[in-house]
N, C-alpha and C positions, 0 to 999 in steps of 0.2 A: 504493500500500500504506500501511497505517497504521504510523506510527513507534511503536516500542515501546521502553521503557526496559530496558536490559540489566541483569539482576540480577548482583550480584557473587557469585562462588562461595563455598561455605561456609568454615568455619574450617580452618586448617591442622591436619591430624589429629594431629600430634605436638608436644606442648609440654612433655613431662616427660622426666626421665632414664629411659633404658632401655638394654638391652644393645646396641642398634644405633641410632645417631643417625639422625634422619630424613633420608633422601636428598633431601627437598625443601629442606633447609636447609644441607646440607653436601655436599661432593663424595662420590661413591661410594668405598668403601674402609672399612677398619676403623678405629675410633677407640677408644682405651683411656680417654679422658677421660670423666668423668661430670659432668653439669651439676649446679648447685646444686639442692637439693630444691625450692625455690620460685622466687624471683626473684633472679637474679644481677645485681649492680650493674655492668653492663658499660659504662655510660655515665656521664659526669659533665659538669658544665658547664651549658649552657643547657637549659631544659626542652624535651624532644623532643615532636614531634607527628607525625601521619601514620604511615607505616611505621616511622619512627624511634621513635615512641611505642610501637608494638607491640613493636619490638625491645627497648626499654627494659624493658617489662613481662615479656618472655619471657627476658631475659638474653642476647640475641643480639648478636653483634658486627656492625658495619656491613656487612662483606662477606656475612655470613649473611642480614642483612635484605635486601640487594640480590638475593641468590639467591632468597629467598622472594618478593620482589616480582616478579621475572622469572617465576617459576613461576605465580603467580596471574595475571599478565598474559597468559601463554600459555594458561592454562586459560580465562580470560574470552574470549580470541580464538576458541578452538575452540568454546566455547559459542555465541558469536555466529554463527559460520559454520554450526553445526548448526541453530540457529533459523532462519537465513535459508534454508538448504537445504530444511528441512521446509516452510516457508511457501511457497516458490516451487513445490515439487513439488505441494503441495495446490492452489494457485491454478492451476497449469498444467493439472492433471488435470480440475478442475471449472469453472474460470473463476468461482470462488466469489463474487468481488466483484461480479459482474454478475447474480447470481441473485436472484429474488424471495424473500420470506420463506418462501413455501410450497415453492419449489424447494430452498432451503437445508435445510428440514426433511426433504424427501424424500431429499436426499442422505445423510442419516443413516439408513441402512437397518438392518434387523434389530435387534439389541440396542442399537445406537447410538441409534436413534430412541426406544427405551423409556427409556434413561437420560436423554436430552436432554429428554424430556417432563416429567420432574420438575423439572429446572432451569427450564424454561419455566413450570411451574405456580407455582413459588416467586416468580419475578420478576414474574408477572402478578397475584399475590394482592394484596389491599389492603395488607397489611403482611407483613414477613418471617415473623413468628410465625404469622400466618394460613396462609401458604404451608407452613411447617413442619408445622403441624397437619394440613394437607390430605394431605401425603405420608405422615404417620404414621397417618392414618386414610383410606386410599385406597379409594374405592368403584368405581373405574373399571377397574382392571387385571385383576381376577379376579371379575367380577360373578357372583353377588351378594355375594361375600365382602368383608369390610372387613379390609384387611391393613396392617401397618406396613411400608412399603417400605424404611425405614431398616434394619429387621431382616433383610429378605429379600434386598435387591438391592445392598448395599454402595454406598449413594448419598451418602456423606459428601463426595466431590468436588463433586457438584452442589449440595449445601447450602452448601459454602464458596464456590464460584464465584458462586452466586446472591446470597449476602450481599455479596460483593465488588462484584458488578455493581450491586446496589441502592445501595451506599454511593458507588460511583464516579459513577453517573448523578445521585444526589442531590446530591453535592458540586458536580459540574460544573453542574447545573441551578441551584443556589443562586448560583453566581458568574456564571451566564449564559454559560458557555463551551460552544460547540457540540462535540458528541462524535461526530457522524457526518455524512456527506454522502449525500444521496439524489437519484436521478435516474430518469427514465423510460427503460426499455430497450425498443427496438423489436426483437421476436424474429423478424420476417419470416414468410414462408410463410402469410400470412393469420392468424397468431396475434395475440391481443390483447397490447398492450404491458403490461409489468409494472413496478412500482416496485422499485428495488433500492437498498440502503443499504450503505455501507462506512464503517468506523470503529469504535472501541471502544464507541460507544454502541449499536451493533447487537448484540442478544443473541447471535446465532450467531457473529458475528465476535469478540466478547469471549471467548466460550467456547473457540473453537479457538486464539485467540491465546495464552490462558493455558496451554493444553495444549502448544503448541509452545515457549513460553517455559520451561516446566518441563523439557521434553526438551532444550532448549538448555543449561540448568543441568546436566542429566544428563551432557552431553558434557564440560562443565568438570570434573565429578567423575571422569569416565573418564580425563581427562588426569592429574589428581592421583593417581588410583588407580594408573595405569600407572607414573607417575614414582616413587611411593612403594614399590611392590612391587619394581621393578627396581633402585632406587637411582640412577636417572638421569633427568633431564628428557627425554633422548632416548627413554627407555622410554615416557613419556607421548605423545610424538610418534608412536611406532610404534603404540601402542594406538589413538589417534584415526585415524591413517591406515588401519589395518586395518578400523576400523569404517566409515569412509567408503567404502573400496574394496569392502566386502561389505555395503553399506547395505541392499540388498534382502533379504538373509538375516538382518539384525540387528534390524530393526524394521519395523513396518507402521503406525506412528503417523501418517505422512503421508497414508495412505489412510483410516484409521479412528480419528480423534482421540478420540471418546467412549468407546472400549473401556476396560475396567478396567485393562489393562496399561499404558495410556498414562499413567495417574496413579500406578500402584503401582511400576512398574519403576525409575524414578529413585531411589526411596527404598531399593530393594534394593541398588542400586549404592552408595549412601551407607552402608547397613548393612554391606555386605561390606568396604568401605574401613575402617570403624571396627573391624570384627572383625579385619582384618589388623593394625591397630595394636595391638589387645589381644593378639593372638597373639604379636606381636613384642616386647611389653613384659613384663618379669618380673612386676611387680606393678601391673596397670592400676588407675587411680584410679577412685573412685566416679563422677566426672564422665563418664569414658569409658563406664562401664557404663550410666549413665543415658542418655547419647547413643545408645548401642546400642539400648536399650529403646525410646526415642522413635522412632528410625528404623524399628525393627521394627514398631511400632504403625502408623506411617504407611504401611508396606508392606502390612500385613494388612487395615486398615480398608477400602481401596478395592477389594479383589479377593478373591473367594471362593477362588481357586486358590492364594493365597499360602501356605496351610498345607502344601500338597504340596511347594512349593519349600523351605520352612523344614524340612520333614522330611528332605529330602536334605542340607540344611546340617548339621542336628543329627547325622545318620548319618555324615557326613564328619568332623565334629569328634570323634565317638565313636571312629571308626576311628583318628584321630590320637592320641586318648588311649590306646587299647589298645596302639598301637605305641610309646608312650612319648614322643611329641612334644608332648603337652599334659598338663600337670600336673592332678592331681585337684582341687586347690583352684580353679584357674582354670576348669576344666571345670564345676565346680559353680556358680561365679559366673555363667558364661554360661547355664547351665540355669535358674538362679533368675531371671535377666533375661528369658529366654524365657517362663517360667511366669507371671511378673508381667504381662508384655505380653499373654499369652494371656488372663489373667483380666480385664485392663482392656478388651481388645477384646470379650470376652464380654459385659461390662457395657454397653459402648457400642453393641453390636449387639443390645441388649435380649434377651439370653439365647438367641442363635442356637445351637441344639443341635449343629449341624454342627461347631462349634469344639471342643466338649468330646468329641465322639464321633469325632474325627479320629485318624488314625494318628499325626499330629504330637503331639497332646496325650498320647496313650498312650506314645509314644516318650520324651517328656520325663520322665514318671514312671518308666518302665522304666530308663532310663539313670541317673537319680538313685539308684534302688534298687541297681543294679549297682555304682555307684561307692561307695555307702555300705557295701556288703558286700565291698569289695575285699580286706579282710584275710581274710575267710572263703575267698575264692577262692584267696588266696595259701597258706592252710593246706592246702587240699584238693589243689591242683595246683601243680606246680613252675613257676616263672616261665619263660615261653617260649611256643611255638606252641600247646600244648594249652590253656593259660590263655586265650590270645587267642581261639581257636576257641570255647571254652566261653562266654566273655563275649559273643561275637557271637551264638551260638545262644540264650543266655539273653535277649539283647535282642530278637531276632526273635520268639521264642516268647511272651515276656511282653507285647510290644507288641501282637501280634495278639490274644492272649487278652483283654487289658484293653480293647482297642478294641471287640471284639464283646460283651463284658460290659456296657460302658457303653451301647452301642447298644441292647442288649436292655433294660437297666434304664430308659433314657430313652425307649424306644420310638421311636427315631430311624431313619428309613430314607431320608432325603434324599440321602445319598451312596452308596446301594446301587448306583446306576448306574455309579459309578466302579469298584467291584469287578467288576461284570459286564463293563465295558469292558476291564479288564485281563485278565479271564478269556477274553474273546473273542479277545484278541491271541495267546494261546498254545494255545487249543483251538478246536474247531469250534462252540463255543457261540455262539448268536446269538438275540436276541429283538428286538422292535419298537424298544425304546429304544437298544440297542447299535447297531443298524443305522442309526438316525437319526444317530448319531455317526460310525460308521466309514464310511458311504457318503459323508460329506463329506471332501474331499481333505485338509483341514487336520488331521483326526483319524486319518488313515491312517498307515501306516508312512512313514518319511522317504523321499522320492523319491531315486532313484539320481543324479539330476542335481545334488543338493545337494553331496555330497562332491566331485564333479567341479569344481563352481564353487569350492569351497575349495582344490582343487589348483591351479587356474589363478591364484589370487591368492597362492599359497604359504602360505595360512593353515594348511592341514592339515599340510604338511611341517614348518613351524616348530613347531607344537604337538607333533607327534610327536617331534621332536628334543628339545624342552624337557622333555616328560614322560619321555622315555627317560633323560635326564641326571638328573632328580630321582629316578626309579625306581632308577637305578644307585647314587646316593648313599644312598638309603633302604635298599637291599639291603646296602650296606656297613655301615650303622649297625646293621641287624638282625643281620647275621653277627657283628659285633663284640660286640653285646649278648649273643647266645647263647653266644659263645665265652667271655665273661667270667662265664658262669653266671647271667645275669640281673641283673648289677650294672652301673650306668652310672658312668663316670668323672666325668661332669659332672652333678652333682645339685643341683638348685635346691630347697632345703628349703621355701621359701615357696610354690613352685608345686607341690610334690609330686613330686619325682623326674622333672623334665621334662628331656628331651634337648633341648639348645639347638642352634641352627644352621639346621635345615631345616624347622622346625615349620610356618610359614605356607605354605611351598612344598608340603609334603606335603598340607596341607589343600586348597590350591587345585587340586592334581592330582586328589585324590579328588572334589572338587566338580565338576571337569571331567568325570570319568568318570560321575558321577551325572547331570549335564546331558546327556551323550551318550546314556545309556540312555533318559532321558525323550524326547529328540528322535527317537531311532530308533523308539520305540513310537508317538509322536504327533508328527507333523511340525510342528504348530503350535508345539511347545515348543522348536523350534530357535531361537526368539527368546530363550531363555536360553543355549543352547549357543554361538551365534555370538559374542555380546558377550563371553562368558567366554573364548572362544578368543582374542579380541582382547586381553583382559587378559593372558592367558598369553604371548601373542606379545611383550609388553613385556620378558619375561625374557631375550630375546636380547641385551639391553643390560646384563644382570646380570653383574658381575665374579665373583660367587660361582659362577655356572654356566659362564660363558664366559671366565673369566680366562685359560684356556689359549691363547686366540687370540693374546695378546701384549699389548704396551703399549696405552695408552689410545687413541692415534691410530689404530693398526692395527685395534683393536676397533671404533671408530666408523666407520672406512672400510668395514669388512665389513658393519656395520649399514646404512649408506647404500647399499651395493651391493644388499643384500636389498630395501630399500625401492624402489630403482629398478626391480628386476625385478618386484616386486609391482605397481608403478604401471602397468605395461604393460596388464594386464587390468583393474586397478582403475579407471584412468581411463576405459577402455572401458565399464565398468559404470556409472560416473557419467554418461557421455555418453548411455547408453541411458536412464537415468532422466530426464535433462534433456530428452530427445527426446519424452517422453510429453506430448502436447498434446491436450486434449479439452475438452468443454463438456457439463456435466450437462444432460440433458433426459429427462423421463419423462412424455410427454403422456398416455398411457393412465391412469397412476396419478393424474395431476393431474385428469383428467376424473372419475375415480372419487371422489376426495376432494371435489371441488367438488359432485358430485351428492349425496354423503352429507350435506355441509354444508347444501345447499339443500332436500333432499327427505326428510329423516328427522328425527324428533324428537330432542332432545338426550339423552333417556334410552333411545334405541333401542340394543339390544345386538347386537354383531357377533362373528362367528367366522370363521376362515379360516386361511390359511397364516401361520405365526408372524411372518415378516418384514413382511408386509402389515399384520397387526394392530398392530404397533408404530407404523407410519405412520398408521393410522386413529386410534389413541389420541392420538398427538402432534398431528396437524393438524386433527382434527375434535372431539376431546374426548369422543368417544362411548365408552360402556362396552364392554369386550371380555372374552371368557372365557378366552382363551389368548394367550400372548406368548412371545418368544424366550428368556426366562431359564429354562433347562431344569433347574435344579439342585434344584427342589422336587418331592417325590414326588407330591403332590396335583396340581400343575400338569402333570406328565408324564401322569397319567391323564386329565386334562381334555383335553390335546392329543390323546391317543390317541382319545378319543371324537370330537373334532372332525375328525380326519383319517380317520375311518371313511368320510367322503365319497369318499376316494380308494381305498377297498377294493372288494371284489367283493360286499359285502353288499347286501341288498335296500334299496330306497329307504325302505320303511316302517321298517326297523330304524334307519337313519341318521337319519331324521326324529325318531324317538323319542329318540335320543341327544341331538340338538340341542335338542329341546323340554325334555328333562330339565335341560339347562344354562341354560334361559331365553333362548335365542338368538332374536332377531327377524330378522336377516339373515345370510346366509352369503355370503362373497366367494369365488367359485369361480375358479380359475386353471387353464386347460387345460395350461399348461406343467408344473404339478405332477402332472398325470395322465400325461403322456407323457415327461417328462424322465428320462433314465437315465444317470447318471455312469459306470456300468459294469454288467456283468451282475449281476442280483439286486438292483439299487439303484434301480429305479423304485418309486414309492409303492405301486402294486398288488402288486409283487413283495415288498416289505417286509411288506405285509399278509398275503401268503400264508404267512409264517412263523407268524403269530398266528391265521390263519383258514383252516386247510388244507381245511376242508370245502367252501369255495367256489372252490378253485383251478380255473382253466380258464374261469370265467365272465367276461363282459365287465365291466370296472370300472364302478362306478356313475357316476363322474365323466364317463366317455365318454357314457353315456346322458344325463346332465345337460347336456352341451355341445350335444346335439341338441335335447332337449326336457326341461324341468324338470317337466312335468306327469306324473302327477297329484299328486305329493307336495309340490312346491314351485311357486312362481310367480316367473318372471323379471321383475325390475323395472328392471334396468339392464344394459346390455351394450355392450362395445366389443371391440377386437381382442384384448385380454389378459384383461380381467376380466368376470365375470358375477355380478351380485348376485341371490341367490335369497331370496325372502321365506319365512321359516319360519312355519307356522301356529301360533297359540297353542293351538288345539285341533284335533283331527282333522277335525271337521265343517266347519272353515273352507274346506276345499278340496273339499267334496262338494256 
């Protein structure tokens, strides 16, 4: 394996005075002392360096510096373990170090291959700027259109990694330092040997190594997050142990490194850690708000789905504000940060309209208006439940209205499939595009086995207990508030009548509920739910919630007992992951790609199943007309035309569809004609919804698998793939 340098985790999140001293720096428990406003002179004598220097600047005592150092050391250790775990799982599953360049590219299927193709394009271009120009004026992905893929596909991770790779190989080449080792691999079974390279100088190796390194840093942040939220380093241990014990439910980065979540999610962890610090601080500094905005931006830029996650965050914060746990001034500061971030992201995404027409953008404006009109609400309604309900209804109504107004004004329909997908979850509504999503298991409702797995590792019972305790404290606060006639005894003038004590806990509970709803509706989104459950599990170490257990040693003994019980199933889960041993091989696709490379012109246009088209573009550089990034309205309609090959329409109709798109070759896969994940989910059955007049006829793809004449000509065939030549004009086949 390639040796990698371990990154140090980020800054300690708390460096200023606030109502609760950072649990990373001091033992859990309440402290009435306030730190100096800037730098306390806690040291004298010789000039400090290292951690002592940091402590000197922060005004920390030597014991506090030692505690901070121990926390960062443990965080770095957990990050290293996660990086090693991911790297080993990926290597065990694919034997990646022994694959040829083509096999490595084929291992990146579906969207992964599409994203990786732009990284490859930039590193193979004569200069970095030439490569950047190519991806911003792409003529291969949606032939014959020229598209800015930075605007469409959230490709900033590939741009950054490609620039790093070019700098790394350039510097190493300048000094004559080798960056990879290559050898010939004998594949046996009469197959030709292939050349395989391992090391950071190999483009694919560099790419996945950076992804795993980033997700190692994410685990360091998880440790810090759990420790900070719970007030105990033991809370950080609980969080990371829960993550490892439920690793298969928490992430899929070890199987799918190039997916957008692999780059974006670590920044969401950082963003939520900073948000927790801001919620816990009476008057957060401008530096903290800027850091929140930067982490927000780094989360939004790589992933088109980030706006939906941030919508749940803003909704959870607004609910905390309504209940009095978040002051108006602080809430507005957070909203302004989100708005600025959204604006910057809109600019960097070259005016991607999905950002402005999202429910997230409309929600920011709606909440801002409601807070600005809070005095008007107070005049019309008495403080209490009625006011809360009216604010909630005003938020929902104004958000939905504003969203559809903006969509109409900007003529944006790219996210229409999201509304249709949600509608299909609660009604009998279905169309071609919703079925393309819901027939995939990851977009279906959460499977029943998932909560069972949570039960076996105690993750679900612990979260239910923690949320129940927070809910009980919240109900007590609400009852006290209503009994006092809407007046709080603890008023923070600067924050705007903020109830102190449980604010960040209420937010995290509401965020957990939001993630639960998302995961129940779309199973793929349990990748938000499970890690957040791991964060919430750290609160079993919180004296604020579990001080009733007794003294510190008794409390810690109870936590260790819980960890021991969790470990029974958790270790079994890890052993099951470690037992996954495989070796990637896809000879039929390798034959297809080699044939395309050797027997078609560089400008030949291809169409077919979305996953295969990504591989065709990546490995052969041929133009394609459809691809797996399904978030664009125009692309969805193109794909629908291409997939008419799997309908019951006539061959003449399908041929005209392909000719209209300028297709030269269609890659036919029999499995797409016969595969059926469940009743109603084979491609011909999906087409029956759109094309009821042909129901009952034999699918065209079945006819094509037998004979492609008279409409097409078969030019290549193996056990999986058949390449059909599409005529340029009807007379070509007559």
